[in-house]
C-alpha positions in Angstrom: -102.2 -250.6 -121.7 -101.9 -254.0 -123.3 -101.1 -256.7 -120.8 -102.1 -254.6 -117.9 -105.3 -255.4 -115.9 -108.3 -253.2 -116.6 -109.2 -251.1 -113.5 -112.3 -249.1 -113.0 -112.8 -245.8 -111.1 -116.0 -243.9 -110.3 -114.7 -240.5 -109.2 -111.1 -239.4 -109.9 -107.6 -240.4 -111.1 -105.0 -237.9 -110.1 -101.5 -238.0 -111.6 -98.5 -236.2 -110.1 -99.3 -234.0 -107.1 -102.5 -235.9 -106.1 -100.8 -239.2 -106.5 -97.9 -238.1 -104.2 -100.4 -236.8 -101.7 -102.0 -240.3 -101.6 -98.7 -242.1 -101.1 -97.8 -239.7 -98.3 -101.2 -239.9 -96.7 -100.9 -243.7 -96.4 -97.9 -243.1 -94.1 -100.1 -241.2 -91.6 -102.1 -243.6 -89.4 -103.9 -241.4 -86.8 -105.7 -238.8 -88.9 -108.6 -238.8 -91.3 -110.4 -236.4 -93.7 -109.3 -232.8 -93.9 -107.2 -233.2 -90.8 -105.1 -235.7 -92.7 -105.2 -234.2 -96.2 -104.4 -230.6 -95.6 -101.1 -231.2 -93.8 -100.1 -233.8 -96.3 -100.9 -231.5 -99.2 -98.7 -228.8 -97.7 -95.9 -231.4 -97.2 -96.3 -232.6 -100.8 -95.8 -229.1 -102.2 -92.2 -229.5 -101.2 -91.8 -233.1 -102.2 -93.4 -233.5 -105.6 -91.7 -233.4 -108.9 -93.2 -232.2 -112.2 -93.1 -235.0 -114.7 -92.7 -234.2 -118.4 -96.0 -235.5 -119.9 -97.9 -235.7 -123.1 -101.6 -235.6 -122.6 -103.8 -236.7 -125.5 -107.6 -236.2 -125.2 -110.3 -236.3 -127.9 -108.0 -235.0 -130.7 -106.0 -232.6 -128.6 -102.5 -233.1 -127.4 -100.4 -231.1 -124.9 -96.8 -231.6 -124.0 -95.6 -230.0 -120.8 -94.2 -230.4 -117.3 -97.2 -230.9 -115.2 -97.6 -230.4 -111.5 -100.9 -232.3 -111.5 -103.4 -233.9 -113.9 -106.8 -234.8 -112.4 -109.3 -236.8 -114.5 -112.6 -236.5 -112.8 -116.0 -238.1 -113.2 -117.1 -236.2 -110.0 -116.3 -232.7 -108.8 -114.5 -233.5 -105.5 -111.6 -235.6 -104.1 -109.5 -236.0 -101.1 -112.1 -235.0 -98.5 -112.8 -231.6 -99.9 -110.7 -230.5 -102.9 -112.8 -229.5 -105.9 -110.3 -230.4 -108.6 -112.9 -230.8 -111.3 -115.8 -228.7 -109.9 -117.9 -228.9 -113.1 -117.7 -232.7 -113.4 -121.0 -234.6 -113.4 -121.0 -238.4 -113.2 -123.9 -238.7 -115.7 -122.8 -236.4 -118.6 -120.8 -239.1 -120.4 -117.5 -237.1 -120.2 -114.4 -237.0 -118.0 -113.4 -233.5 -116.8 -109.7 -232.7 -116.8 -107.8 -230.3 -114.6 -104.2 -229.8 -115.8 -101.9 -227.7 -113.7 -98.7 -226.7 -115.4 -95.4 -226.6 -113.6 -95.4 -223.6 -111.2 -93.3 -222.5 -108.3 -93.9 -224.0 -104.9 -95.1 -220.6 -103.6 -97.7 -220.3 -106.4 -98.7 -223.9 -105.7 -99.2 -223.1 -102.1 -101.3 -220.1 -103.0 -103.6 -222.3 -105.2 -104.5 -224.7 -102.3 -107.4 -222.6 -101.0 -108.7 -222.2 -104.6 -108.8 -226.0 -105.0 -110.8 -226.2 -101.8 -113.6 -224.1 -103.3 -113.2 -224.7 -107.0 -112.0 -221.2 -107.8 -108.8 -222.4 -109.5 -110.8 -222.6 -112.7 -109.5 -219.8 -114.9 -106.1 -219.5 -113.2 -103.3 -219.0 -115.8 -101.5 -222.2 -114.8 -104.7 -224.3 -115.0 -106.3 -225.8 -118.1 -109.7 -227.3 -117.8 -111.1 -229.6 -120.5 -113.6 -232.4 -121.1 -113.1 -235.7 -123.0 -114.3 -239.2 -123.5 -110.8 -240.6 -123.6 -107.5 -239.4 -122.0 -104.0 -240.8 -122.4 -101.1 -239.5 -120.3 -97.6 -240.7 -121.2 -94.2 -239.8 -119.9 -90.6 -240.8 -119.9 -90.6 -240.0 -116.2 -92.3 -242.2 -113.5 -96.0 -241.3 -113.1 -97.4 -241.4 -109.5 -101.2 -241.6 -109.5 -104.1 -242.4 -107.3 -107.5 -243.8 -108.3 -110.4 -242.9 -106.0 -107.9 -242.3 -103.1 -106.0 -245.6 -103.6 -102.5 -245.7 -105.0 -102.8 -246.7 -108.7 -99.1 -246.6 -109.6 -95.8 -245.1 -108.6 -93.7 -245.8 -111.7 -96.0 -246.1 -114.7 -95.1 -244.4 -118.0 -98.6 -244.4 -119.5 -102.1 -244.1 -118.1 -105.3 -244.4 -120.2 -108.8 -243.5 -119.1 -112.0 -243.8 -121.0 -115.6 -243.0 -120.0 -118.0 -245.9 -120.0 -121.3 -244.1 -120.3 -124.5 -245.4 -118.6 -122.7 -248.4 -117.1 -124.1 -248.0 -113.6 -127.8 -248.7 -113.2 -129.6 -247.9 -109.9 -133.2 -248.9 -109.4 -135.5 -248.2 -106.4 
């Protein structure tokens, strides 16, 4: 957004559910890894709201109430959740996992599927690929970026792939 500092991520940005998980996880001081994330995920199922969003990506546009939107450059986040299981960091595309508003019971039933990537194809889940993604909402957007809180009250988030920007030599 104009006037906002440019931020870079290498793995995932998660808006909605994943953002709330990150905010809640920061409140827990003694646990790490799956011992931290699984209880926080379960707690968040009962805390999170479903913001009304418009998601624009590579000529497509969706308007919906979303439980979660994950923009992934890699397949895994949060110590073991395969939100974008087909994502490859070197393909020049961002993978999207968009979960429409569903009941808390259905969200709970999806947790094991996110742990092994089998949520792909679920009726409430839309998977896509894009070079650029814009999420806008009249509601506050809560998001994390690579496991760190990105925002708790944004109204627009834009992500764009920067292909071949990381060079590693041996």
